[in-house]
C-alpha positions as a Markdown table, in Angstrom:
| # | Residue | x | y | z |
|---|---|---|---|---|
| 1 | Met | -12.7 | -32.7 | 2.0 |
| 2 | Thr | -12.8 | -28.9 | 2.0 |
| 3 | Pro | -11.1 | -27.4 | 5.1 |
| 4 | Pro | -13.1 | -25.0 | 7.3 |
| 5 | Thr | -12.8 | -21.3 | 6.4 |
| 6 | Ser | -10.6 | -20.6 | 9.4 |
| 7 | Ala | -8.1 | -23.2 | 8.2 |
| 8 | Lys | -7.9 | -21.9 | 4.7 |
| 9 | Thr | -5.0 | -19.8 | 3.6 |
| 10 | Ser | -6.2 | -16.4 | 2.5 |
| 11 | Pro | -5.2 | -15.2 | -1.0 |
| 12 | Gln | -3.1 | -12.4 | 0.5 |
| 13 | Arg | -1.3 | -14.8 | 2.9 |
| 14 | Ala | -0.7 | -17.2 | 0.1 |
| 15 | Ala | 0.8 | -14.4 | -2.0 |
| 16 | Asn | 3.1 | -13.5 | 0.9 |
| 17 | Gln | 4.2 | -17.1 | 1.3 |
| 18 | Asn | 5.0 | -17.2 | -2.4 |
| 19 | Leu | 7.1 | -14.0 | -2.1 |
| 20 | Gln | 8.9 | -15.5 | 0.9 |
| 21 | His | 9.8 | -18.5 | -1.2 |
| 22 | Thr | 11.4 | -16.4 | -3.9 |
| 23 | Pro | 15.1 | -16.5 | -3.3 |
| 24 | Arg | 16.8 | -13.1 | -3.0 |
| 25 | Pro | 20.1 | -12.3 | -4.5 |
| 26 | Ser | 22.9 | -11.5 | -2.2 |
| 27 | Ala | 23.9 | -7.9 | -1.5 |
| 28 | Asp | 27.0 | -8.3 | -3.6 |
| 29 | Glu | 24.9 | -9.6 | -6.5 |
| 30 | Ala | 22.5 | -6.7 | -6.2 |
| 31 | Met | 25.3 | -4.2 | -6.1 |
| 32 | Glu | 26.8 | -5.8 | -9.2 |
| 33 | Ala | 23.5 | -5.4 | -10.9 |
| 34 | Val | 23.5 | -1.7 | -10.1 |
| 35 | Arg | 27.0 | -1.4 | -11.6 |
| 36 | Thr | 25.7 | -3.1 | -14.8 |
| 37 | Leu | 22.9 | -0.5 | -15.0 |
| 38 | Ile | 25.3 | 2.3 | -14.5 |
| 39 | Arg | 27.5 | 1.0 | -17.4 |
| 40 | Trp | 24.3 | 0.5 | -19.5 |
| 41 | Ala | 23.4 | 4.1 | -18.9 |
| 42 | Gly | 26.8 | 5.1 | -20.3 |
| 43 | Asp | 28.8 | 6.0 | -17.2 |
| 44 | Asn | 31.7 | 4.4 | -15.3 |
| 45 | Pro | 30.7 | 2.8 | -12.0 |
| 46 | Ala | 34.4 | 2.9 | -10.9 |
| 47 | Arg | 34.7 | 6.7 | -11.0 |
| 48 | Glu | 34.8 | 8.5 | -7.7 |
| 49 | Gly | 31.3 | 9.9 | -7.6 |
| 50 | Leu | 29.7 | 6.4 | -8.4 |
| 51 | Ile | 31.9 | 4.0 | -6.3 |
| 52 | Glu | 29.5 | 4.1 | -3.4 |
| 53 | Thr | 26.4 | 4.3 | -5.5 |
| 54 | Pro | 25.6 | 0.6 | -5.6 |
| 55 | Lys | 25.7 | 0.3 | -1.8 |
| 56 | Arg | 23.5 | 3.4 | -1.4 |
| 57 | Val | 21.0 | 2.0 | -4.0 |
| 58 | Ile | 20.5 | -1.3 | -2.2 |
| 59 | Glu | 20.1 | 0.5 | 1.1 |
| 60 | Ala | 17.5 | 2.7 | -0.4 |
| 61 | Tyr | 15.8 | -0.3 | -1.9 |
| 62 | Arg | 15.6 | -2.0 | 1.5 |
| 63 | Glu | 13.5 | 1.0 | 2.6 |
| 64 | Phe | 11.5 | 1.4 | -0.6 |
| 65 | Tyr | 10.4 | -2.2 | -0.6 |
| 66 | Ala | 10.3 | -3.0 | 3.2 |
| 67 | Gly | 6.6 | -4.0 | 2.7 |
| 68 | Tyr | 7.7 | -7.4 | 1.3 |
| 69 | Asp | 9.0 | -8.3 | 4.8 |
| 70 | Glu | 5.6 | -7.7 | 6.5 |
| 71 | Asp | 2.4 | -9.7 | 6.7 |
| 72 | Pro | -0.5 | -7.2 | 6.3 |
| 73 | Glu | -3.0 | -9.4 | 8.1 |
| 74 | Ala | -0.7 | -9.6 | 11.2 |
| 75 | Val | -0.7 | -5.8 | 11.3 |
| 76 | Leu | -4.4 | -5.8 | 12.0 |
| 77 | Ala | -4.4 | -8.8 | 14.2 |
| 78 | Lys | -4.8 | -7.0 | 17.6 |
| 79 | Thr | -8.3 | -5.5 | 17.9 |
| 80 | Phe | -10.4 | -4.0 | 20.6 |
| 81 | Glu | -14.0 | -4.6 | 21.5 |
| 82 | Glu | -14.4 | -2.1 | 24.5 |
| 83 | Val | -15.6 | 0.8 | 22.4 |
| 84 | Ala | -18.8 | 1.7 | 24.3 |
| 85 | Gly | -21.0 | 0.7 | 21.4 |
| 86 | Tyr | -19.2 | 2.9 | 18.8 |
| 87 | Asp | -20.5 | 1.9 | 15.4 |
| 88 | Glu | -20.0 | 5.0 | 13.2 |
| 89 | Ile | -17.4 | 5.8 | 10.5 |
| 90 | Val | -13.7 | 5.6 | 11.4 |
| 91 | Leu | -11.8 | 7.6 | 8.8 |
| 92 | Leu | -8.1 | 8.2 | 8.5 |
| 93 | Lys | -7.7 | 10.9 | 5.8 |
| 94 | Asn | -4.8 | 12.6 | 4.0 |
| 95 | Met | -2.2 | 9.9 | 4.8 |
| 96 | His | 0.9 | 10.6 | 2.7 |
| 97 | Phe | 2.5 | 7.5 | 1.1 |
| 98 | Glu | 5.3 | 6.8 | -1.3 |
| 99 | Ser | 5.3 | 3.7 | -3.6 |
| 100 | His | 6.9 | 2.6 | -6.8 |
| 101 | Cys | 5.3 | 1.7 | -10.1 |
| 102 | Glu | 5.9 | -2.0 | -11.0 |
| 103 | His | 6.2 | -1.2 | -14.7 |
| 104 | His | 8.9 | 1.4 | -14.5 |
| 105 | Met | 10.1 | 1.3 | -10.9 |
| 106 | Val | 9.6 | 5.1 | -10.5 |
| 107 | Pro | 7.8 | 6.8 | -7.6 |
| 108 | Ile | 4.0 | 6.9 | -7.0 |
| 109 | Ile | 3.4 | 9.7 | -4.4 |
| 110 | Gly | 0.0 | 10.5 | -3.0 |
| 111 | Arg | -2.5 | 10.5 | -0.3 |
| 112 | Ala | -4.8 | 7.8 | 1.0 |
| 113 | His | -8.1 | 8.0 | 2.8 |
| 114 | Ile | -9.2 | 4.8 | 4.5 |
| 115 | Ala | -12.5 | 4.3 | 6.4 |
| 116 | Tyr | -14.5 | 1.5 | 7.9 |
| 117 | Leu | -17.7 | 0.9 | 9.7 |
| 118 | Pro | -16.9 | -1.2 | 12.8 |
| 119 | Asp | -18.9 | -4.3 | 13.7 |
| 120 | Lys | -18.2 | -4.8 | 17.4 |
| 121 | Lys | -14.4 | -4.4 | 17.1 |
| 122 | Val | -11.9 | -1.7 | 16.1 |
| 123 | Val | -8.2 | -1.6 | 15.5 |
| 124 | Gly | -5.6 | 0.9 | 16.6 |
| 125 | Leu | -5.4 | 3.9 | 14.3 |
| 126 | Ser | -1.7 | 3.5 | 13.6 |
| 127 | Lys | -2.3 | 0.0 | 12.4 |
| 128 | Ile | -4.4 | 1.4 | 9.4 |
| 129 | Ala | -1.5 | 3.8 | 8.6 |
| 130 | Arg | 0.9 | 0.9 | 8.8 |
| 131 | Leu | -1.2 | -1.3 | 6.6 |
| 132 | Leu | -1.0 | 1.4 | 4.0 |
| 133 | Asp | 2.8 | 1.4 | 4.2 |
| 134 | Val | 3.0 | -2.4 | 4.0 |
| 135 | Phe | 1.4 | -2.3 | 0.6 |
| 136 | Ala | 2.9 | 1.0 | -0.6 |
| 137 | Lys | 6.4 | -0.2 | 0.1 |
| 138 | Arg | 6.2 | -2.8 | -2.7 |
| 139 | Leu | 6.2 | -2.6 | -6.5 |
| 140 | Gln | 2.7 | -1.6 | -7.2 |
| 141 | Thr | -0.1 | -0.5 | -9.4 |
| 142 | Gln | -2.5 | 2.0 | -7.7 |
| 143 | Glu | -5.5 | -0.1 | -8.7 |
| 144 | Leu | -4.1 | -3.2 | -7.0 |
| 145 | Met | -2.9 | -1.4 | -3.9 |
| 146 | Thr | -6.4 | 0.1 | -3.4 |
| 147 | Thr | -7.9 | -3.4 | -3.7 |
| 148 | Gln | -5.3 | -5.0 | -1.4 |
| 149 | Ile | -6.0 | -2.6 | 1.4 |
| 150 | Ala | -9.7 | -3.0 | 1.2 |
| 151 | Asp | -9.5 | -6.8 | 1.0 |
| 152 | Thr | -7.3 | -7.0 | 4.1 |
| 153 | Ile | -9.5 | -4.7 | 6.2 |
| 154 | Glu | -12.6 | -6.5 | 5.1 |
| 155 | Arg | -11.1 | -10.0 | 5.7 |
| 156 | Val | -9.5 | -9.3 | 9.1 |
| 157 | Leu | -11.8 | -6.8 | 10.8 |
| 158 | Gln | -15.1 | -8.0 | 9.1 |
| 159 | Pro | -16.6 | -4.5 | 9.4 |
| 160 | Arg | -20.0 | -3.4 | 8.0 |
| 161 | Gly | -18.2 | -1.3 | 5.4 |
| 162 | Val | -14.8 | -0.4 | 4.0 |
| 163 | Ala | -13.8 | 2.6 | 1.8 |
| 164 | Val | -10.4 | 3.2 | 0.3 |
| 165 | Ile | -9.7 | 6.3 | -1.8 |
| 166 | Ile | -6.2 | 6.9 | -3.2 |
| 167 | Asp | -5.2 | 10.1 | -5.1 |
| 168 | Ala | -1.6 | 9.9 | -6.4 |
| 169 | Asn | 0.9 | 11.3 | -8.9 |
| 170 | His | 2.7 | 8.7 | -11.0 |
| 171 | Glu | 6.1 | 9.8 | -12.1 |
| 172 | Cys | 5.9 | 7.3 | -15.0 |
| 173 | Met | 3.3 | 9.8 | -16.3 |
| 174 | Ser | 5.1 | 13.0 | -15.4 |
| 175 | Thr | 8.8 | 12.3 | -15.9 |
| 176 | Arg | 8.7 | 10.1 | -19.0 |
| 177 | Gly | 6.5 | 9.1 | -21.8 |
| 178 | Val | 3.5 | 11.5 | -22.1 |
| 179 | His | 5.0 | 14.0 | -19.5 |
| 180 | Lys | 1.7 | 15.0 | -18.0 |
| 181 | Thr | 3.0 | 16.9 | -15.0 |
| 182 | Gly | 0.4 | 17.9 | -12.4 |
| 183 | Ser | -1.9 | 15.0 | -13.3 |
| 184 | Thr | -3.2 | 12.7 | -10.5 |
| 185 | Thr | -5.0 | 9.4 | -10.5 |
| 186 | Ile | -7.9 | 8.6 | -8.2 |
| 187 | Thr | -8.9 | 5.0 | -7.4 |
| 188 | Thr | -11.6 | 3.8 | -5.0 |
| 189 | Gln | -12.8 | 0.6 | -3.4 |
| 190 | Met | -16.2 | 0.5 | -1.6 |
| 191 | Arg | -17.3 | -2.5 | 0.3 |
| 192 | Gly | -20.4 | -3.4 | 2.4 |
| 193 | Ala | -22.5 | -0.5 | 3.4 |
| 194 | Phe | -20.3 | 2.0 | 1.5 |
| 195 | Lys | -21.1 | 0.2 | -1.7 |
| 196 | Thr | -24.8 | -0.7 | -1.1 |
| 197 | Asp | -26.0 | 2.3 | 0.9 |
| 198 | Lys | -25.8 | 5.6 | -1.0 |
| 199 | Asp | -26.2 | 7.6 | 2.2 |
| 200 | Ala | -23.3 | 5.9 | 3.9 |
| 201 | Arg | -21.2 | 6.3 | 0.7 |
| 202 | Gly | -22.1 | 10.0 | 0.5 |
| 203 | Glu | -21.3 | 10.6 | 4.1 |
| 204 | Val | -17.8 | 9.2 | 3.9 |
| 205 | Met | -17.1 | 11.0 | 0.6 |
| 206 | Arg | -18.2 | 14.3 | 2.2 |
| 207 | Met | -15.9 | 13.6 | 5.2 |
| 208 | Val | -13.0 | 13.0 | 2.8 |
| 209 | Ala | -13.7 | 16.1 | 0.8 |
| 210 | Ser | -14.5 | 18.5 | 3.7 |
| 211 | Ser | -11.8 | 21.1 | 4.4 |
| 212 | Asp | -13.4 | 21.6 | 7.9 |
| 213 | Ile | -12.3 | 18.0 | 8.9 |
| 214 | Gly | -8.6 | 17.2 | 8.8 |
């Protein structure tokens, strides 16, 4: 028998559960791994300037990858329905974020614009910003992160439309390989009215592009 929709585990929640079941090495094991990389690079992890480096690296990693410890759906769980009938676009634009490429573990730095068309309920503005960080603070591809954000908003808030636009610099493109400094990558996800209604899509894209707003 198929369980009711409310009882099903969402794909994102299932992914989080799988992550939680992945055993983490101890701090000592992680620091030893850093020492191994230092030796592989050709330096001596025992020299004065590098003795504390393994500890600093794992502390930085705790911050860089803090998103693995958060449930994105829980971030949006508290909603509000007393909005006096507001049913127009809610847009958070120019939100700075820092992530890391899952292929080379180097930074992805950019801006995100996230919009939705409410259907009876809204969420606190800071929760949208926090949702961005939950996904950014993981090993990522920009395409996947764009989709994950849109999926979560669509699933939890059930709005009439969702738009996610991300514009970012990938240091795997600018500091290694092809060395295309100054290049950026833009990804979009449009759902609901923003996908099917060209006027709604045009309005949100104008709001993102306008220098008079934000």
